[in-house]
Legacy VTK file of the C-alpha trace (Angstrom):
# vtk DataFile Version 3.0
C-alpha trace
ASCII
DATASET POLYDATA
POINTS 481 float
31.377 7.476 4.483
30.338 6.110 1.149
26.764 4.933 0.914
25.522 1.991 -1.057
22.525 2.851 -3.197
20.992 0.157 -5.365
17.527 0.593 -6.827
15.731 -2.441 -8.207
12.470 -1.400 -9.768
10.003 -3.977 -11.004
7.096 -2.168 -12.580
4.025 -4.061 -13.680
1.705 -2.039 -15.865
-1.959 -2.831 -16.235
-4.456 -1.261 -18.562
-6.559 -0.442 -15.559
-9.901 -0.510 -17.355
-11.485 -0.407 -13.925
-10.755 3.309 -14.003
-13.490 3.787 -16.642
-16.276 2.402 -14.460
-18.858 4.858 -13.120
-21.227 3.644 -10.403
-24.478 5.120 -9.096
-26.656 3.487 -6.440
-29.554 4.017 -4.059
-30.527 2.031 -0.950
-33.513 1.716 1.384
-33.507 -0.199 4.658
-35.214 -0.691 8.015
-38.657 0.885 8.303
-38.597 1.902 4.612
-38.772 -1.766 3.572
-42.545 -1.991 3.092
-44.911 -3.021 0.305
-45.114 -0.346 -2.383
-41.680 1.139 -1.635
-39.630 2.127 -4.691
-35.890 2.305 -5.184
-34.070 3.107 -8.427
-30.615 4.029 -9.753
-29.662 5.765 -12.963
-26.555 6.430 -15.005
-25.887 10.122 -14.318
-25.548 10.717 -18.088
-28.879 9.082 -18.891
-30.486 9.510 -21.422
-27.390 10.940 -23.163
-25.241 7.945 -22.303
-22.988 8.395 -25.332
-22.016 11.561 -27.190
-20.499 10.960 -30.643
-16.873 12.029 -30.709
-16.859 12.750 -26.978
-17.682 9.540 -25.113
-18.383 5.861 -25.676
-19.980 3.184 -23.478
-18.127 -0.095 -23.481
-20.566 -1.947 -21.211
-23.162 -1.361 -18.502
-24.960 -3.397 -15.892
-27.830 -2.891 -13.474
-28.041 -4.730 -10.152
-30.639 -5.160 -7.428
-29.280 -6.417 -4.099
-31.403 -7.770 -1.244
-29.266 -8.290 1.841
-28.680 -8.324 5.573
-26.869 -5.273 6.906
-24.109 -6.862 8.991
-23.234 -3.444 10.448
-26.714 -2.640 11.721
-26.591 -1.387 15.335
-29.911 -3.118 16.075
-29.914 -6.557 17.660
-32.365 -8.633 15.642
-34.243 -11.572 17.109
-36.895 -13.740 15.554
-35.535 -13.927 11.991
-38.033 -16.063 10.035
-36.962 -19.689 10.427
-37.520 -20.500 6.744
-35.856 -17.286 5.621
-37.513 -14.363 3.886
-38.255 -13.574 0.222
-38.856 -10.148 -1.245
-41.122 -10.028 -4.287
-40.231 -7.227 -6.725
-41.486 -5.655 -9.927
-38.416 -4.547 -11.856
-38.166 -2.026 -14.719
-34.995 -1.223 -16.671
-33.893 0.829 -19.704
-30.867 0.617 -21.998
-28.666 3.447 -23.322
-31.101 4.116 -26.186
-33.967 4.527 -23.635
-35.543 1.243 -24.741
-37.252 -0.781 -22.012
-35.481 -4.048 -21.229
-37.662 -7.128 -20.900
-37.752 -8.518 -17.352
-39.567 -11.645 -16.169
-41.568 -10.148 -13.309
-42.055 -10.718 -10.480
-38.444 -11.146 -9.338
-37.919 -13.051 -6.086
-34.792 -12.716 -3.920
-34.405 -14.868 -0.791
-32.322 -14.547 2.370
-31.772 -16.883 5.300
-30.086 -16.610 8.678
-28.513 -19.198 10.988
-26.521 -18.360 14.122
-24.670 -21.674 14.101
-24.243 -22.507 10.425
-24.227 -21.279 6.858
-26.759 -18.742 5.687
-27.481 -16.423 2.766
-26.842 -12.799 3.658
-27.050 -11.341 0.137
-28.951 -12.105 -3.059
-28.342 -10.191 -6.305
-30.401 -9.800 -9.462
-28.243 -8.596 -12.378
-29.383 -7.137 -15.686
-26.663 -6.401 -18.311
-27.145 -3.371 -20.543
-29.127 -1.342 -17.990
-28.580 2.402 -17.594
-31.634 2.909 -15.425
-33.079 0.262 -13.140
-35.891 0.423 -10.592
-37.640 -1.957 -8.223
-40.984 -1.821 -6.414
-41.589 -4.054 -3.406
-44.767 -6.091 -3.907
-44.623 -8.063 -0.653
-42.501 -10.240 1.611
-43.238 -13.947 1.823
-42.102 -17.234 3.333
-39.847 -18.956 0.741
-41.202 -22.407 1.686
-44.941 -21.848 2.186
-45.294 -18.639 0.105
-47.299 -17.162 2.968
-47.204 -13.371 3.141
-45.002 -11.981 5.932
-46.559 -8.852 7.470
-44.485 -5.658 7.709
-44.253 -5.937 11.503
-42.436 -9.277 11.143
-39.865 -8.085 8.615
-36.422 -7.836 10.304
-35.191 -4.222 10.535
-31.628 -5.021 9.437
-32.554 -5.789 5.827
-31.804 -3.535 2.878
-32.680 -3.264 -0.810
-30.224 -1.523 -3.124
-30.219 -0.697 -6.831
-27.014 0.048 -8.689
-25.970 0.988 -12.233
-22.358 0.455 -13.306
-21.273 2.026 -16.600
-17.959 1.368 -18.299
-17.520 4.625 -20.203
-14.537 6.390 -21.774
-14.123 9.975 -22.852
-12.202 11.665 -25.634
-8.624 12.368 -24.547
-6.423 15.226 -25.750
-2.927 13.744 -25.731
-1.410 17.233 -26.159
-3.335 18.704 -23.230
-0.417 20.593 -21.663
0.264 22.613 -24.797
-3.182 24.245 -24.596
-3.237 24.466 -20.772
-0.028 26.243 -19.692
-1.404 26.830 -16.193
-1.578 23.134 -15.374
-0.050 22.512 -11.936
2.280 19.694 -10.893
3.636 20.382 -7.404
5.008 18.690 -4.298
4.735 18.684 -0.507
7.359 17.453 1.926
5.765 15.186 4.577
7.999 15.354 7.630
5.992 12.750 9.591
6.919 10.036 7.074
9.954 11.659 5.385
8.264 11.430 1.995
7.795 13.678 -0.983
4.154 13.816 -2.087
3.794 14.807 -5.728
0.317 15.919 -6.769
-1.261 17.078 -10.000
-4.557 18.220 -11.465
-7.161 16.143 -13.256
-6.809 15.792 -17.029
-10.150 15.376 -18.868
-10.421 11.918 -20.416
-7.413 10.466 -18.571
-8.046 7.030 -17.064
-4.627 6.671 -15.435
-1.570 8.820 -14.867
2.105 8.020 -15.210
4.525 9.643 -12.800
8.212 9.413 -13.625
11.102 10.637 -11.528
14.873 10.516 -11.532
17.590 11.414 -9.043
20.705 13.473 -9.773
23.475 14.013 -7.262
25.208 17.385 -7.312
28.665 16.353 -6.157
31.580 18.072 -7.837
34.812 16.387 -8.875
36.397 17.009 -5.474
33.784 15.093 -3.469
31.921 18.195 -2.341
28.574 19.415 -3.630
27.557 22.591 -5.384
25.611 25.298 -3.651
22.023 25.909 -4.770
23.074 28.985 -6.730
26.454 27.661 -7.797
25.478 24.940 -10.239
27.632 25.035 -13.353
26.034 26.240 -16.549
24.438 23.393 -18.475
24.277 20.889 -15.595
22.951 17.907 -17.622
20.397 15.233 -16.904
18.209 12.825 -18.828
15.107 10.698 -18.250
16.555 8.024 -20.519
18.380 6.166 -17.742
17.983 5.482 -14.018
14.362 6.588 -13.811
11.374 5.105 -12.006
7.853 5.229 -13.418
4.546 4.236 -11.836
1.036 4.186 -13.270
-1.712 5.242 -10.861
-5.375 6.216 -11.000
-5.204 8.927 -8.335
-3.932 12.498 -8.416
-0.976 12.120 -6.058
1.843 9.760 -5.142
4.389 9.566 -2.311
8.110 8.974 -2.825
10.281 7.963 0.132
13.294 10.266 0.370
15.969 7.558 0.369
18.469 9.651 -1.557
21.795 11.355 -1.135
22.394 15.076 -1.487
21.033 16.229 -4.847
17.828 16.685 -6.809
14.673 14.720 -7.599
13.187 15.645 -10.965
9.710 14.464 -11.876
7.034 14.742 -14.534
3.477 13.504 -15.118
1.364 12.529 -18.111
-2.160 11.255 -18.610
-3.137 7.943 -20.212
-6.429 8.052 -22.084
-8.376 5.741 -24.397
-9.225 5.778 -28.048
-13.030 6.087 -28.031
-13.147 4.233 -31.358
-11.110 1.381 -29.845
-11.471 1.739 -26.026
-8.992 -1.041 -25.266
-6.206 0.981 -26.872
-4.367 3.259 -24.406
-3.197 6.677 -25.605
-0.223 8.170 -23.729
-0.209 11.930 -23.459
2.716 14.309 -23.496
4.768 14.873 -20.365
3.993 17.812 -18.110
7.545 19.141 -18.293
8.044 18.303 -21.953
4.771 19.285 -23.672
6.086 19.108 -27.222
7.510 15.576 -27.063
5.349 12.457 -26.999
8.002 9.766 -26.586
11.217 9.645 -24.604
13.597 11.124 -27.179
15.757 14.237 -27.080
15.148 14.667 -23.371
18.537 16.201 -22.583
17.778 19.257 -20.527
19.367 21.451 -17.925
18.733 21.214 -14.221
18.764 24.964 -13.748
15.697 25.408 -15.967
13.691 22.258 -15.155
10.306 23.331 -13.705
9.394 20.371 -11.446
12.167 19.424 -9.048
12.908 18.950 -5.348
16.226 19.735 -3.672
17.616 17.258 -1.118
20.162 18.913 1.150
22.159 18.049 4.245
21.300 21.198 6.146
18.908 21.823 9.010
16.174 19.616 7.582
18.728 16.819 6.999
16.773 15.380 4.089
19.747 13.459 2.713
19.330 9.903 3.964
21.657 8.606 6.712
24.755 10.435 5.473
27.069 8.757 8.020
26.039 5.151 7.364
26.357 2.501 4.688
22.967 1.552 3.271
21.367 -0.231 0.360
17.885 0.522 -0.978
15.626 -1.698 -3.063
12.020 -1.240 -4.157
9.547 -3.585 -5.820
6.540 -2.097 -7.597
3.157 -3.581 -8.492
-0.029 -2.266 -10.104
-1.427 1.165 -9.220
1.826 2.282 -7.601
1.894 -0.315 -4.831
5.440 -0.786 -3.591
7.585 -2.578 -1.046
10.746 -0.792 0.056
13.660 -2.357 1.909
16.685 -0.483 3.253
19.578 -2.501 4.704
22.107 -0.782 6.960
25.684 -2.069 7.193
28.553 -1.535 9.602
32.105 -0.651 8.553
32.864 -4.267 7.643
29.669 -4.429 5.549
27.793 -6.704 7.935
24.048 -6.191 7.683
23.023 -4.806 11.077
19.439 -3.715 10.457
16.863 -4.108 7.679
13.871 -1.788 7.468
10.850 -2.656 5.309
7.861 -0.509 4.385
4.800 -1.246 2.256
2.959 1.858 1.053
-0.463 0.211 1.113
-0.310 -0.007 4.924
2.368 2.622 5.754
3.768 0.217 8.365
7.531 0.038 8.965
9.018 -3.288 10.072
12.531 -3.588 11.506
14.708 -6.709 11.700
18.175 -6.939 13.249
21.175 -9.270 13.207
23.849 -9.411 15.927
27.352 -10.766 15.445
30.005 -12.316 17.655
33.506 -10.875 18.019
34.654 -12.693 14.888
31.931 -11.177 12.732
29.700 -14.231 12.541
25.913 -13.795 12.827
24.711 -15.371 16.077
21.411 -13.663 16.900
18.618 -12.809 14.487
15.726 -10.926 16.038
12.270 -11.487 14.631
11.186 -8.405 12.595
8.796 -6.186 14.487
6.753 -3.094 13.535
8.139 0.308 14.406
6.187 3.130 16.012
7.549 5.468 13.336
6.437 5.572 9.687
9.870 6.835 8.585
12.378 4.529 6.926
15.523 5.047 9.006
18.131 3.316 11.137
16.947 2.992 14.755
19.712 2.487 17.343
18.682 0.192 20.177
15.481 -0.854 18.460
15.347 -4.177 20.352
15.822 -3.834 24.116
15.693 -6.142 27.105
14.453 -3.273 29.246
14.883 0.478 29.438
18.287 0.100 31.128
19.703 -2.621 28.891
19.393 -2.165 25.106
19.612 -5.412 23.152
22.200 -3.970 20.780
24.753 -3.657 23.623
25.094 -7.397 24.149
28.272 -7.641 22.105
29.550 -4.110 22.708
29.864 -3.947 26.496
32.505 -5.486 28.709
31.520 -9.059 29.547
31.114 -9.679 33.262
33.868 -11.904 34.613
32.384 -14.977 36.226
33.820 -18.015 37.906
33.784 -21.398 36.277
31.484 -22.834 38.878
28.472 -20.500 38.368
25.398 -22.738 38.007
22.377 -20.433 37.912
21.015 -16.903 37.659
22.733 -14.309 39.775
20.196 -13.266 42.436
19.143 -9.645 42.364
20.811 -8.947 39.003
18.930 -7.477 36.022
18.140 -9.763 33.130
20.736 -8.149 30.909
23.549 -9.084 33.339
22.409 -12.701 33.329
22.294 -12.593 29.550
25.812 -11.133 29.326
26.969 -14.048 31.449
25.196 -16.369 29.030
27.077 -14.917 26.038
30.386 -15.378 27.837
29.551 -19.003 28.596
28.508 -19.527 24.994
31.796 -18.193 23.685
33.646 -20.585 26.005
31.588 -23.570 24.807
30.097 -24.078 28.287
26.771 -25.036 26.787
25.171 -26.742 29.784
25.677 -23.687 31.963
24.626 -21.370 29.129
21.355 -23.270 28.830
20.543 -22.409 32.451
21.115 -18.720 31.876
19.180 -18.534 28.604
16.221 -20.245 30.274
16.419 -17.681 33.085
16.490 -14.895 30.535
13.533 -16.193 28.523
11.433 -16.713 31.648
12.061 -13.190 32.901
11.827 -11.267 29.636
8.753 -12.298 27.620
7.891 -10.783 24.246
11.345 -10.836 22.592
11.780 -13.521 19.927
15.093 -14.427 18.336
17.231 -17.314 17.112
20.768 -18.068 18.305
23.507 -19.896 16.429
26.610 -21.101 18.307
29.681 -22.675 16.723
31.817 -25.342 18.344
35.565 -25.445 18.629
38.172 -28.167 18.426
39.616 -30.208 15.587
36.288 -31.760 14.601
34.073 -28.700 15.156
35.958 -25.794 13.587
33.530 -23.630 11.632
30.597 -25.969 12.206
27.266 -24.978 13.750
27.062 -26.638 17.148
23.451 -25.933 18.142
LINES 1 482
481 0 1 2 3 4 5 6 7 8 9 10 11 12 13 14 15 16 17 18 19 20 21 22 23 24 25 26 27 28 29 30 31 32 33 34 35 36 37 38 39 40 41 42 43 44 45 46 47 48 49 50 51 52 53 54 55 56 57 58 59 60 61 62 63 64 65 66 67 68 69 70 71 72 73 74 75 76 77 78 79 80 81 82 83 84 85 86 87 88 89 90 91 92 93 94 95 96 97 98 99 100 101 102 103 104 105 106 107 108 109 110 111 112 113 114 115 116 117 118 119 120 121 122 123 124 125 126 127 128 129 130 131 132 133 134 135 136 137 138 139 140 141 142 143 144 145 146 147 148 149 150 151 152 153 154 155 156 157 158 159 160 161 162 163 164 165 166 167 168 169 170 171 172 173 174 175 176 177 178 179 180 181 182 183 184 185 186 187 188 189 190 191 192 193 194 195 196 197 198 199 200 201 202 203 204 205 206 207 208 209 210 211 212 213 214 215 216 217 218 219 220 221 222 223 224 225 226 227 228 229 230 231 232 233 234 235 236 237 238 239 240 241 242 243 244 245 246 247 248 249 250 251 252 253 254 255 256 257 258 259 260 261 262 263 264 265 266 267 268 269 270 271 272 273 274 275 276 277 278 279 280 281 282 283 284 285 286 287 288 289 290 291 292 293 294 295 296 297 298 299 300 301 302 303 304 305 306 307 308 309 310 311 312 313 314 315 316 317 318 319 320 321 322 323 324 325 326 327 328 329 330 331 332 333 334 335 336 337 338 339 340 341 342 343 344 345 346 347 348 349 350 351 352 353 354 355 356 357 358 359 360 361 362 363 364 365 366 367 368 369 370 371 372 373 374 375 376 377 378 379 380 381 382 383 384 385 386 387 388 389 390 391 392 393 394 395 396 397 398 399 400 401 402 403 404 405 406 407 408 409 410 411 412 413 414 415 416 417 418 419 420 421 422 423 424 425 426 427 428 429 430 431 432 433 434 435 436 437 438 439 440 441 442 443 444 445 446 447 448 449 450 451 452 453 454 455 456 457 458 459 460 461 462 463 464 465 466 467 468 469 470 471 472 473 474 475 476 477 478 479 480
C-alpha cells in the first residue's frame, strides 16, 4: 500500500558562540571551610592565553561563589539566625599576567529561612580574569560583625572559584583534504530504531553540520533493485530534499522513518575567523573534500562513501510498509527536534499519532476512534509509550487485558432490549461499554448516560472525549452533546 511521506523541516541556525567557552573551577566545602584556606582556578592555557595565528581570546571572567550545598547529605541545624558572611582576600591576573586591582576584603553573605525567602548563593565576579584565587580571612555575623568560630560554621557551605574563557582557535576549512583517514560512521540502534551518525573531532571547529538525504531504490515497475543490482550511474544530489542540523557534539541520531532505499550523509566543521571571531567559517564536506559550497554535487550512489541501506528483509528497517503514514519534523537549535508520525486507515482517517522529542526520548501516542459512518467520536488523551520507537501500536489504549479499546467499533454490538436501565450485573466493563455505544447510535442518550457513568466508575485512568450527533430533520449533521 502506498505510504504518505511528507517532511517539513524547520531549521533554526545559531552561531553557537557558547561552544567557544572553556571553564575551569575548584571548590572547597565542609570541614575545609576554615580561616586561612585557599581556593583558586586558572585558565588551563595560562600564561599563554593567546597564541598569535593560532588562538584568540574574545572575553574572560573570574567568579567566586559562596553558597549552600542543597544536595548535602548532612542535616544542618542551628544556621546562624542573622546569616553568615565570609571575608575573603582575592587576587586575580589578566591574560597578560598583570594583577587586577581588587578592593579587598571581599564579603559574601548567605542567609537561611525554613519558612521564607533566603539567600543560598552569593557571587563575586571579576571580568578579564584568567587566574583568580581567594583566601578565607574569617566568618562573621553580617549584622554585628562578630567573628563566628569554625565550630559554628554550617558544614553544608561551599566556596568555589571559576574561570570562564571565551577562546577560539585557528580552523582549517580544508581539513579533510589533508586528513584522508578521518572517520564518519554510523551505528544502528535497534532499541530506538534510529541511525546514530558519529564523527571525529576537527581542531578549531566550534560546531558541526550534519546533512542527510534519502533516496528510494524503486525501479519503474514498482519493485526495488537488489543491493548489487543498482544500475550504473544511479544519480542523487544534495541540492534538494535534504535535512541539515548544526550541533556541538560528535554524534546525532536520525529516526528511521523511511521507505526502502538509502540514507546518504556527510559532515563538515564550522570554525571561526580568529581575526574576526564572530564570523563563522564553514569547512568542506566530509564526502566532498574539494568543494566548499553546494555546487556540482551530482554523484553516484554506488561510489558514495557514507551511506546506510534501508531494506525490508529480516531487520525490517523500512517503516510500516503495510500502512499509510505521514511524517513531519520540526527542528530547533543544536539539533533539537520534534517528530510526529500520523497513521491512516484505508479511507485516510487518522487513527493514531505518535510524537517523539529527542531531548527526552519519550514517545507519546494519541488515538481517534470513528463511528460506522467514518465520523470521529472518541479522542483518547495522548499518553506516553513504554517503547522509545516511533511505530504504530495496535491496541495501545485498552479497557483491560481482555478488552482492547480499539475493538469498540470493530466487534459485534451486543443486542439489548429497549428497556435496559443499568449496568449488566457480572459483565466486564467492555460489555457495558459496547452496550453504551449501541445506545448512543440509537440516540437513547438517557440510558447511554447510565452506562457511561458505570464505565467511568469501574475503569479509572482512561481519559477521552466523546462526540455524538443527533438525528432527525433539525439535527442532521449537528453535534448533539
